[in-house]
C-alpha positions as CSV (number, residue, x, y, z in Angstrom):
1,T,-107.7,-37.0,175.8
2,T,-104.2,-35.9,176.6
3,V,-103.6,-32.7,178.5
4,P,-100.6,-30.7,177.5
5,P,-97.7,-30.6,180.0
6,Q,-97.9,-28.0,182.8
7,G,-95.1,-25.6,183.6
8,E,-91.4,-26.0,182.9
9,S,-91.1,-29.4,184.6
10,G,-93.1,-31.1,181.8
11,E,-95.2,-33.0,184.2
12,M,-98.6,-34.1,182.9
13,Y,-101.7,-32.9,184.7
14,V,-104.0,-35.7,186.0
15,G,-107.5,-35.0,187.2
16,L,-110.6,-36.9,188.0
17,V,-114.2,-36.0,187.0
18,F,-117.1,-37.3,189.0
19,E,-120.8,-37.3,188.4
20,H,-122.6,-34.9,190.8
21,C,-124.4,-37.0,193.4
22,E,-126.8,-34.8,195.2
23,L,-127.1,-36.8,198.5
24,G,-123.3,-37.0,199.0
25,N,-121.7,-40.2,200.3
26,L,-123.4,-43.2,201.6
27,Q,-122.1,-42.6,205.1
28,H,-123.9,-39.2,205.2
29,V,-127.1,-40.7,203.8
30,L,-127.2,-43.5,206.4
31,Y,-126.8,-41.0,209.3
32,A,-129.1,-38.3,207.8
33,Q,-131.9,-40.8,207.0
34,P,-131.8,-43.5,209.6
35,G,-135.2,-44.9,208.6
36,I,-134.2,-45.9,205.0
37,D,-136.4,-48.8,203.8
38,V,-134.7,-52.2,203.7
39,D,-135.5,-52.6,199.9
40,V,-133.7,-49.3,199.2
41,K,-130.7,-50.6,201.2
42,K,-130.7,-53.8,199.2
43,K,-130.8,-51.8,195.9
44,I,-127.8,-49.8,197.1
45,A,-126.0,-53.0,197.9
46,K,-126.8,-54.3,194.4
47,D,-125.6,-51.1,192.8
48,V,-122.3,-51.4,194.7
49,A,-121.9,-55.1,193.7
50,S,-122.7,-54.2,190.1
51,G,-120.1,-51.5,190.1
52,L,-117.4,-53.8,191.6
53,K,-118.2,-56.5,189.0
54,Y,-117.8,-53.9,186.3
55,L,-114.4,-52.8,187.6
56,H,-113.2,-56.3,188.2
57,T,-114.2,-57.7,184.8
58,R,-113.1,-54.6,182.7
59,R,-109.9,-55.4,181.0
60,Q,-107.3,-52.9,179.9
61,D,-104.7,-53.4,177.2
62,D,-102.4,-55.2,179.6
63,N,-105.3,-57.6,180.5
64,A,-105.4,-56.4,184.1
65,C,-108.6,-55.5,185.9
66,I,-109.3,-52.4,188.0
67,V,-109.3,-53.0,191.8
68,H,-111.0,-50.6,194.2
69,R,-108.6,-50.5,197.2
70,D,-110.7,-48.4,199.6
71,L,-114.4,-49.4,199.5
72,S,-116.3,-47.8,202.3
73,T,-119.5,-45.9,202.9
74,R,-117.6,-42.6,202.6
75,N,-116.4,-43.6,199.1
76,I,-119.8,-44.5,197.7
77,L,-121.7,-41.6,196.3
78,V,-125.6,-41.5,196.2
79,T,-127.8,-39.7,193.7
80,N,-131.1,-38.1,194.6
81,R,-132.8,-41.2,193.1
82,M,-130.9,-43.4,195.7
83,I,-128.5,-44.8,193.0
84,A,-125.1,-45.8,194.5
85,K,-122.0,-45.0,192.5
86,I,-118.5,-46.2,193.2
């Protein structure tokens, strides 16, 4: 969907929409819940790896993949079901 130009300059408005992840970022989750089970941590790692694989194998019209340039615990969101989203 294209958003109409904003103001007199004719610049296009660009915005990002994120899924609401109740637990916040992974950094917060790890500090707030230090006793997280190892199996849950493994699942989070698999979620992140799966997300990266999707980004790296998704092709656009120009045949280039999407690269995440700042992957860190503060940039990984976690749902209340402990599903990690990048």
